[in-house]
VEXPA-935372 format. One record per residue: y, x, z of N, C-alpha, C, O in turn. Coordinates in steps of 0.1 Angstrom, whole numbers, plus 2048, in hexadecimal, padded with zeros to 3 digits. Layout:
<atoms>
YXZYXZYXZYXZ...
</atoms>
This chain:
<atoms>
86A42F53487543853987E42F53E88342B53488242B54888E42354C89B42C54989C4385488A44225488B04275438B543054F8B743C54D8B742D55B8B84325688B74435668BF44D5668A74415668A344F5648A745A5598AB46655B8A745554F8AC45B53F8BA45F5438BD46B5438C44565488CF45C54B8D04675578D946F5578C746755F8C747156B8C447F5618CC4895638B947E5588B74895538C048F5498BE49B5458CC4865448D54895398DF4925428E349D53F8E148A5508EA4915588E749F55D8EF4A855D8DA4A05618D34AE5668D44BA55B8D74C655D8D14B454D8D04BD5468E14C153E8E44CC5398EA4B653F8F64BB53F8FC4C354A9044CC5468F94C35568FD4CC5608F94D955C9014E255D8EC4DB5588E54E85558ED4F054C8F34FB54E8ED4E95418F64EC5369034F25399064FE53690D4E75429184ED5449174FA54B91C5045469114FA55690E50956090C51255991451B5598FE51254E8FC51C54790752153E90752D53A91251853991C51D53092752453992D52E53692851D54493252154F92B53255493353B55892053455291C54255991D54954C92155554D91B54554291A55053692B54F53392D55B52F93354953494254C53694755554194E55F53F94355254994355F55893E56C55394457755693456C54C92C57854793557F53F93958B54193957753594357D52995158352B95758D52595657A53896257D53B96058B54496859554395558A54B95559955594F5A354A94E5AF54D94D5A153F9495AE5359525B25319525BE52E95E5AA52E9695AC5279755B353297F5B952D9745B353B9795B85489785C55499815CD54996A5C654A9625D454C9685DF53F96C5EB5419685D753396A5E052897A5E552897F5F05279805D952A9905DC52F9905E953A9965F453A98B5E754098F5F254F9855FD54698C60754497C5FF54397760C53F98061053197F61C52D98560A52C99060E52199961552A99B62152899E60E5359A961453A9A76225419AF62C54099C62154999663054C99263954399464554498D63453B98A64052D9976475289986535279A163F5269AF6425219B364C52C9B86565289B264B5369B76525419B065D5479B766554D9A465E54699B66854899266F54098D67A54398E66953498A67152B99067251B98B67B51399866B51899E66E50C9A267C5089A267F4FC9A66835129AA6905109A46995089AA69F4FF99669950D98D69F5059846984FB98269E4F098068C4FB9796814F498267C4E897E67A4DD98D67A4EB9986744E29976654E398D65E4E59A16604E29A66504E199C6494DB99763F4E099764E4CE98C6464C897B6484CB9716424C797D6554D796E6594DA9686604D295B6604D29706694C89686724BE96867D4BD9686844B39696804CD96868F4D39746984CD9716A44CC9816924C898C6994C59996974CC9A46964C79956964D999F6984DF9A96A54E29A56B14E09B56A24E69C16AE4E59BB6BC4EB9BF6C74E89B16BA4F69AB6C54FE9A06CA4F699D6D64F799A6C14EE98C6C74E998E6D64E39866DE4E99946DB4DC9946E64D49976F24DC9976FD4D899A6EF4E89976FD4F798D6FB4F89897035009846F44F59756F44FF96D6F94F696B6F54EA9667034FC95770A4F394D6FD4F494A6F84E99486F84FF93F6EB4FD9486E04F79526DD4FD9456DB4EE94F6D14E694B6C44EC93F6C24EE9556BC4F09546B04F494A6A74EB94A6A94DE94069E4F193A6954E894068C4E29486844E893D68A4D594167C4CA93A6724CD92D6734CD9416654D293A65B4D49386524CA9316484CA93F6574BF93D64B4B593264C4AF92F6434A69286574B391B6594AA90F6504B190564D4AB91364C4C490A6474C68FE6524CA8F364D4CE90065F4C98F46674CB8FA6704DC9046784DE8F166C4E48F16754F58E867E4F38DE67D4EC8EC6874FA8E26954FE8DA68F50B8CE68F50C8E368A5168D96885218D96785248E166F5278CA67A5218C466C5218B666B5298AF67552A8B265E52E8A365D53189E65752989465152D8A465751989B65050C89565A50989766550E88A6564FD8866604F58906694EC89C6674ED88C6704E48956784DC89966E4D08916664CD8A366D4CB8AA6634C38AF6574C78B86514C08A86534D68AD6464D88BC6474DF8C26514E48C263A4DD8CC6394E48CB6394F28C06344F58D263D4FD8D263E50A8D56325128DE62B50F8CD63051D8CE6245268DD6255298E562D5258E16185328EE6195358EE6225418F86295428E462354A8E362A5568E46395548E864155C8E063C5468E064B5438EE64E53F8F165A5418F764753B90664A53990D64B54591565354790A64054E91163E55B90D64C56591565056E8FF6535638FC65E56C90566B56490967456B90766A55990F67555491D67555792367F55A92366755593066855B93266B56993C67156D92766657092466A57F92567658392C67B58B91C67C57C91968B58191D69557891A6A057D92169556C92869F56591C6A555D9116A155D9236B255491A6B955291E6C65569296CB5559166CB55A9186D95639196E35589116E454F9246EB55C9286F95559316F454A9396FC5459326E854793C6E153C94B6DC54294E6DD54E9536D653A95F6D253D95D6C55419686BF5469516BE54194B6B05439486B055393D6B15589566AE55B94F6AF56A94D69F56F95169556994869F57B94469558095068B58495A68E58B94D68057F95767758195867058B95966458A95967959A95766E5A596266A5AB9626635B496D66F5A697B6675A997B6585A69836505AB97165559C9726455999686405A195F6475A796A6325A39626295AA9546285A495262C59894A6225AA93D61D5A093E61459893761458E94860A59A94C6035919526055869505FF57B95D61258996461657D95B61E57395A61C56795462757C94862E57294062756C93C62D56293C61A56F93360F56593B60C55C93760F55094760855D95260255095360D54A95460A53E95361754B95962254394A62553894A62552C94062753E93162753993261E53093262352493461053393160652A93C60651D93A60151294860B52095060C51694F61750C95561750194662051194562E50693A6244FD93A6264F193361C50192B6154F693260F4EA92D60D4DF93F60C4EF9476034E394860E4D69466094CA9496194D894D6264CD9436254C29466294B79376214C592C6234BC9256144B892260B4C09246134AC91E6084A590E6054A99085FB4AA9096114AB8FA6104B28F86084BD8ED6034BF9006074C28FD5FF4CF8FD5EF4CD8F95E64D59035ED4C19005DD4BC8F65DB4B28F55D04AC8ED5E74AE8E45E64A68D65EA4AC8CB5E64A88D75F24B68CE5F84BB8C95F44CA8D25F04D08BD5F54D18BD5F84DF8B66034E28AD6084DB8BB6094EF8B16154F08A56104F58A26064FB89E61C4F288D61D4F688C61D50689661F50E88061B50987D61C51687D62B51A87963551388562C52988763752E87564352E86A63E53187664E52A86C65752B86565A53886A66353F85A65653B85365754A85566354F85766C54685566655C85767256584D67256D84E66C57884067856A83667757683A68058284268857F83667F59083968659B83469359682B69658F83E69A59D8386A959A8316AE5A38336AC5AF8246B759B81C6B95A481D6C15B08266C85AF8156C25BB8156C65C78146D45C181B6DC5C780D6D95B98096EA5B78116F05AB80E6F85A381E6E95AC8266EE5A38296FE5A782B70559D8297035AE82E7115AD82271C5A88247275A48157145AA80A71C5A380971959380171F58C81171258F81371158081B71757981B71656D82372258182E72C57982973257082E73356581C73857481574256881273A55B81273F55080D72E55D80872855281772154B81972153E81F71C55582A71954C83172554583572253A83273254783873C54282F74052F83474552582173B53181B73C52781E72D51C81B72C51082272652182871A51983671B51583B71950A83B71E51D84872651784B72D50C85572D50583F73650983F73D4FE8397364F283F7364E882D72F4F48277264EC82E71D4E983071E4DC8357134EF84170C4EC84C70E4E18527054DA84E71A4E285A7214DA8657214E386F7204DC8677214F087071E4F687A72C4F588672D4F68717374F48797444F187F74A4E68867544E687C7424DD8847444D18937404D189A7484CB8967374D78A37324DC8AC7394E88B773D4E889F7384F58A873B5028A574B5038AA75250C89D74F4FA89875B4FF88C75F50788975751088576A50587B76F50C87A76C51A87176551E88477252388777153089176253489576153F89475A52B89A75252D8AC75052D8B374652F8AD75A52A8BC7605298C57595218D17585248BE7535178C874A50C8CC7565008D77574FD8C275C4FB8C47674F38B876A4EA8B57754E58B275E4E78A675D4DD8A87624D18B47664CF8A07634C88A77694B98AD75D4B18B375F4A68AC7534B58B37474AD8C07414B28C67384AC8C474A4C08CF7454C98DC7454C18E573C4C18DC74D4BA8ED7514B28EF7474A58F974449F8DF7414A38E07394958E37294998E57204908E37264A68E27194A98EC70F4A88F67154AC8EE7044A58FC6FB4A38F66EE4A78EA6EC4A89016E44AA8FF6D64AF9006CB4A68FF6CF49B9006C24A78FE6B549B90D6B649490E6B44889186BA49B9226BB4949276CB48C9336CD48791F6D348B91F6E04879276EA48C92C6F44869286E649E92E6F04A79236F84AB9186F34AE9267064AB91B7104AF91970B4C29217094CA90C70B4C39077074D18FC7144D68F371A4CF9007164E28F87264E88EC71C4EE8EE7104F18E17224F08D771B4FA8D87235058DB72F5068D67195118DB71A51F8CF7255238C37255228D772D5298D173A5328CC7345408D272F54A8BC73653D8B572D5458B37345568AF72E5608B87405558B97475618C374556A8C17495768D073E5658D973E56C8D872D5708D37255688DD72957D8DE71C5808EF7185848F572058B8F470C57F8EB7025808EB6FC5728F46FD56A8DE6F556F8DD6EE5648E46E355E8E96DA5658E66E35538F06D65518EC6CA5538F56C25568DB6C45518D86BA5538D56B655F8D16AB5628D76BE5678D46BC5788CF6C757E8CA6D05778CE6C658B8CA6D15958BB6D05968B46D95988B66C15958A76BF59A89B6C259289D6C158688D6C65958856C758B8826BC58187E6BE5758866B15868846A657E88D6A457488B69C56B8996AB5768A66A956B8A06B255E8A16AE5528986C05648966C755688A6C055188A6BD5458806BC5588776B355487D6AA5488776AA53D8866A454988969854288D69C53888869852D8986A953789D6B152B8926B55238926B25178886BD52987D6C05218746B351986F6B450E8746AC51F86B69A51B87669451387168C50C88469651188C68D50A8926974FF8976914F58926A450089B6A94F78A86A74FB8AA6A05058B36AE4F38BF6AB4F48C66A94E48CB6B24DC8C569B4E48CB6974D68DA69E4D18E36A14D98D96A04C48E66A54BE8E66B64BE8ED6BD4B88DC6BA4C68DB6CB4CB8CD6CD4C68C46C44C48CB6DC4C38BE6E04BF8B36DE4C88A86E34C48B46D84D58AD6D94DE8A46CD4DD8A86C34E28976CE4D688D6C44D48866BC4E18856C24EB8826AF4DF8796AD4E886B6B34E78666B64DD8666B44F58576B94F284C6AD4FB8426AF5018526A14FA84869A4FD8396964F782E6934FC83D6984EC8306964E38276A14E281B69F4E182F6AF4E382A6BB4E08236C14EE8196C84EE8296BC4F88236C550681B6B850F81E6AC50E8146BC51780E6AF51C8176AE52D81E6B75308166A553381F6A453E81D6AF5488266B454F80E6B354880C6BF5538126CD54D8176D65548126CD53E8156DB5378276DA53882D6E553682E6CC53A83D6CE5388406D25498496DA54C8386CE5538376D15638396E05648416E656B82F6E555B82A6F255D8366FB55883970655E83C6F654E8486FB5458546F955285A7035558586ED5598626EE5618606F756D8696FB5748546FA57084F70357B85571357885D71958085171756C85572256686772556786E72E56D86B71B56087C71A55F88171B56D88A72456F87D71457788271258387F72058988772559087372758587473458D87B74058787E74A58E87F73E57988A74657989574757989B75157689A73A57C8A873557E8AC73C58E8AE7355988AE74958E8B074F59B8C175259D8C57565A88C87525958D67545978DF7495958DD73F58E8EA74D59C8F674059A8FD7435928FF74F59190473B58990F74057F91A74258791E73B59192174D58292E74D58893974558A93E74058093E74259994573759A95573A59B95974559F95D72F59796A73459597372959E96E7265A897A72759D98671C5A697D7135AA97470F5A398070F5B99787045BD9697065BE9636FB5C19627125BC9567125B894F70E5AC94270D5AB95870B5A295470359595070D58D95671758E94370D58194071757994371356D94670756A94471F56294671C55594F71454F95A71855194F70954795B70354195E6F554C9646EA5499586F855995D6ED5609696F05659706E756B96F6FC56697D6FF56D9876FA5609916F45639846FB55598B6F654B98C6E454B9946DD5459816E155197F6D25519886CC55E98D6C155F9896D65679926D35729A26D156F9AA6C95749A46DB5679B26DD5639B46D155A9BF6CC55C9AD6CD5519B06C25499B26B454F9B96AB54A9A76B455B9A76A75649B46A756C9BB69D56E9B66B35709C56B35779CF6AF56F9D76A85759D26B25639DC6B055C9DE6A15579E969C5569D369C5549CF68F5519D568655C9DD67D55B9CD68A5699D56825779E16835799E767957C9E968F5789F668D5799FF68956FA0A6855719F9689563A00682558A0067155BA0966A5569F566D5649F565E565A0265A571A0B651570A0166657BA08664584A17665583A1F66058BA1A66C579A2966E576A2D66056BA3865F567A25658568A2764E55BA2665454CA2E653543A1B65C54DA1765F53DA2066B53AA1D672531A2B66E541A3567D53BA2F68953DA34693539A22689542A1B695544A1D69D553A2669B55BA156A5555A186AC564A256B3561A2D6B0569A286BA559A326C1555A3B6BC54DA406C4545A406B054DA4A6A8545A556A954BA556AB557A616A8546A6F6A8548A6F69D553A67694555A7D6A155AA81694562A7B695570A7A68B577A776A0573A726A0584A68699585A5E69D57EA6668E58DA6068658EA5768859DA5C6885A8A4968959CA446875ADA416975B1A3D6995BCA446A05A9A456B05ADA506B85ACA586B75A2A516C05B7A606C95B5A596D35B0A4D6D55AFA656DC5AAA646E75A1A566F05A5A4C6F159EA576F45B3A4F6FE5B9A3F6F75B5A376FD5AFA3E6EB5B9A326E55B8A2D6E55AAA216E85A7A356E35A2A316E4592A2E6F258FA246F4588A346FA592A30708590A2270D596A1C716591A1F7085A0A1470C5A9A0970459EA0170B597A096F759EA006F05949FE6F75879F36F7581A086FD582A0B7035759FF7115759F571256EA0271957F9F87235859EA71F5889E17265849E871558D9D77125909D37095819C87045819DB7095789D270256E9D370C55E9D07095529D97165659D97215599E67205509E77285469EF7185539FA71954D9F67135419FE712538
</atoms>
């Protein structure tokens, strides 16, 4: 091997090393920037309920019937991954983007896509589980059968055989024999969903319901049926539940349902607090709103 050839190889190898090191440094810098942005967005938009430490103990938490998630546990209800698993990043992003219907967790569409990804990544810093575990592969969702309507009768049978009626009630109204005994992983009372009312928390589509039945809701009494029921059985169960979800929940301000109204008020307070330099929307010193405007906003947010 000539000295010239050897020198060329070393030069090329050095360039590759420098380039690789530079790319790695750029990725690290970008990740750090994303986390800083995520922290800022979180403190401005999420900490009021979830707390600055991510423990679900924000100043608004006690007012809410559906308690904010404690991110320090690494336990997430809405996932595409199997029961007990950490969520995929896209699962957290989906919840931040779509919200959780009927609860104070509203869709955070006032944030850009980049900001929502940043806060989704920041949420993972609250739990050590993300440092030691990897999310499992998402549960497969096969195509919805073309004969889904014909499966309603079979789905009704599956509903009883799978024990859904014990919590959700014989007609799906959330009044089963075990309904008043249920608690979440923090010991808070938790009511089973009234399946006759729309919208559902996990999303409006049949695939959303199939995913929930398959993965379960970690941190709640809702188990996974991925092992207990075949894909055909789960789709039949979806068909039955969709068939009894015939009523819309009562709507309040701006068409919001349930605790979404409280969520809107919380978001408005947080937004105005940011606009007024952290003094709070109703803080002293006047600021951006005159007296009449402040009184109007008080009425909208229930004072």
